[in-house]
N, C-alpha and C positions, 0 to 999 in steps of 0.2 A: 671574686679575683681573685682569692685563694685554690680556688679550685682547677683553675689554669696551670697552676705550679704542680697539684698533685696528678691531675690528667696528662701531663709530659713525661711525669716519670711512669705514670703504668703505658704510654705508647712505649716509650723507650725498652722497657722491660717486656712487655708482654705483646707489643706489637701492635699497628697504626689501628685494626678496625675492633682491640679490644674498651677503649673508651669509646667510641662509638656504639656497641653492645651494652656495655652496662650504663653510660650514660642515657640513650634511647630509654631505656628499661625505667630508670629513675623518671627522664619528663613524664614517661605514661604515667607514674606512681602520681606524680606531680598534678596532672591534667586531672587525674580521678580524684584527686583531693579536690581539686577545683568545684568538679562537679557535684560530687557528695558532702562538700563539708557543711559539719552540724554545726562547728563555732570559726571563730575568727582567727584560732588557734593554727586550725589543721587549712587554713587559706594562705597564716606564713609559712607554716611548713610547705605547702605544695608551691610556692613563691622561690622558695631556697631550693627545693629540687628541681624546680624548670630552671633557673637559672644556674642548675651543677651543672643541668642537660646540655643547657648549651654549651657551656664550656667545654664539656667533653666532645660536639660534635666538630666545635672551631677546632680543637688540638686534634681531632682526630683526620678529619678530612686536608689537615694541612699536613700532618704526616702521611699520611697515603700519599696525596701529591710527590709530595718530599721522594716515597718510598719508589712509584713508579711512574714518573715523571721528569722526562731529562731537563736540567735546568733552565733551558732555551724555551720551552713550552710552559715551564711552570705557572709564568705570568697568564697568560691566555688560559690555561687549565684552571685556574682561580677565577678568572672573571667568567669562563662560563657556568661555573660552581655557584657563583654569587647571584649569573643573569638569572639559572633557573630557579634558583631555591628563595630568589628575592623578587620575582615575579609572581610565586607561589603565595610567600609570605605575604604579598601585598593583595594579591587578590580574592584568597581565602576568607581571611577577616570580612572585607565589605560583602561579599557574599552572605557568609555566616549573621553577620549582620541586618544585612536587608533583609534575611529569613524572619530573625526573630525581632525586628520592627514591624514586620507588614503579617507576623503573628503569625506564620505557618510554622516554627517549631516554638517551644521557651527555651529560656538560658539554657537549663540543665540538660534538655536533650541535646543542644546546639554542641555542650561541651562532651557530652557525651559522642557525639559526630567523630568529634574532633580526635577522642580517647581512640576509637575505630580506626580512623584514618593511620593514626602516630601507631596503634597495635601492628601495622600493616608493615610499618619501616622500621620495628623493633623486630618483627619476626623477618625480614629482606636481611638485614643488620646479623643477624644470628648464623641465616643462614648463608651468607657471605663467609663469614668466616668459619662457616664447615666446611666448604666448598675450597677455601682456601688454604685448609689443616690437608684435605685429602690430595691438590694438588700439589702441594710441596711434598706430602709422601710418596706420589706415584714418580717427582721429578728426585728423589732422595733413591728409589727402588730401580728407577730408571738409569742411572749414572753407574759406573763400570768403580767398582773395588778400586780401592787406591793399591796401585804394584808394591810389593813389597822387595826388598833387595834382597839379593841370594844369599843365603845361609841364614836367615833368620829365622 
């Protein structure tokens, strides 16, 4: 719960993609912790990491929607985001649980598959942030210099 406050500060200070970039990496570490935990202490830390990661994504997407969507369209944008991620979040555990129950994969392997999918997401967030910085620099360099007053 406290991490929501911290991620809000991060989003305000460093941009809306920053919480998603950092938080998704923390979530990746949490999943690795679950998959490879040698004891319950690591599982507890992994649970905290995943909770912290979840709040970063919630704050990050809200900030991105606020930054890039007109007020009149924000409810629809958030509904679309929740529909897509909710469907994925509902279907993926059932598919993987079915594979585990059928004996096709063991639990550790299933978690490592989730780590792989999460790593792709982490890479996409970092790539999006790099592209956004490049776009900002291109816009700044393309805008004409501010005129100066005569004699200044």
